[in-house]
C-alpha positions in Angstrom: 11.7 -8.9 3.6 14.7 -6.8 3.4 18.3 -7.6 2.2 21.0 -6.7 4.5 21.1 -3.2 3.5 17.4 -2.7 4.6 16.2 -2.9 0.9 13.3 -5.0 0.0 14.6 -8.0 -1.6 14.0 -8.8 -5.3 10.8 -10.5 -6.4 11.2 -14.2 -7.0 11.6 -15.3 -10.5 13.6 -18.5 -10.3 12.3 -20.6 -7.4 14.6 -22.3 -5.0 13.8 -25.6 -3.2 13.3 -25.0 0.6 11.9 -21.5 0.5 8.5 -21.1 1.7 7.2 -19.1 -1.3 3.7 -20.3 -1.0 3.2 -19.2 2.6 4.6 -15.6 1.8 2.4 -15.5 -1.3 -0.7 -16.5 0.4 0.0 -13.7 3.2 0.3 -11.3 0.5 -2.7 -12.4 -1.5 -4.9 -11.9 1.8 -3.4 -8.5 2.2 -3.9 -7.6 -1.3 -7.5 -9.0 -1.1 -8.1 -6.8 2.0 -6.7 -3.8 0.4 -8.8 -4.4 -2.8 -12.0 -4.8 -0.9 -11.4 -1.4 0.9 -10.5 0.3 -2.3 -13.7 -1.1 -3.9 -15.8 0.1 -0.9 -14.3 3.7 -1.6 -14.9 3.5 -5.4 -11.3 3.4 -6.2 -10.9 0.0 -7.5 -10.1 1.1 -11.0 -7.3 3.4 -9.6 -5.1 0.5 -8.5 -5.4 -1.9 -11.7 -2.0 -3.3 -10.9 -2.7 -4.4 -7.2 -1.4 -7.7 -6.9 0.5 -10.4 -4.5 3.9 -11.4 -5.1 6.8 -13.0 -3.3 10.4 -12.2 -3.2 13.5 -14.3 -3.2 13.3 -15.0 0.6 9.8 -16.3 0.3 8.4 -13.0 2.0 5.1 -11.9 0.6 5.0 -8.5 -1.3 1.9 -6.4 -2.3 2.4 -4.6 -5.5 0.3 -1.7 -6.0 1.3 -1.2 -9.6 1.4 2.1 -11.7 -1.0 4.7 -10.0 -2.0 8.0 -11.2 -0.6 11.0 -9.1 -4.3 11.8 -7.9 -4.8 8.4 -6.6 -1.7 8.4 -4.8 -2.6 11.5 -3.3 -6.0 10.4 -2.3 -4.5 7.2 -0.7 -2.2 9.4 1.3 -5.1 11.5 2.5 -6.9 8.4 3.7 -4.0 7.1 5.5 -3.4 10.7 7.2 -7.3 10.7 8.1 -7.1 7.3 9.5 -4.3 8.0 11.6 -5.9 11.3 12.8 -9.1 9.3 13.7 -7.0 6.9 15.7 -4.8 9.5 17.3 -7.0 12.9 17.6 -4.6 14.4 20.2 -1.6 13.9 17.8 -3.0 15.7 14.7 -1.8 19.0 15.8 1.9 17.7 15.5 1.4 16.6 12.0 2.8 18.9 9.3 0.3 21.3 7.7 1.5 20.0 4.4 0.4 16.3 5.2 -2.9 17.3 6.8 -3.9 19.4 3.6 -1.8 17.6 1.0 -4.6 18.4 -1.9 -5.7 22.0 -2.5 -9.3 22.5 -2.0 -11.2 24.1 -4.7 -14.8 25.6 -4.7 -17.4 24.7 -7.0 -18.1 27.4 -9.3 
């Protein structure tokens, strides 16, 4: 998945013989479909219109989120933090306050 410097390898544009592109793409497709299902269940499918499966030059699957509004990225980050907090309730005290309360809360007027 990464190059020798630890950076994600470039996406495959010119396919080379002997590289398992289909296997990597199929894995990425399953992951992208799973994420799309969860986003749909949360009513966020329209926030990730560029969600697609892809493959890199090594044949590793990639999930591309596409261009995302800052608000959608913030909500996704909050969902990840909430999920982590639910899985590890004793560790939430060690999370930085900025992560736990990333979005300012406003009251309805």
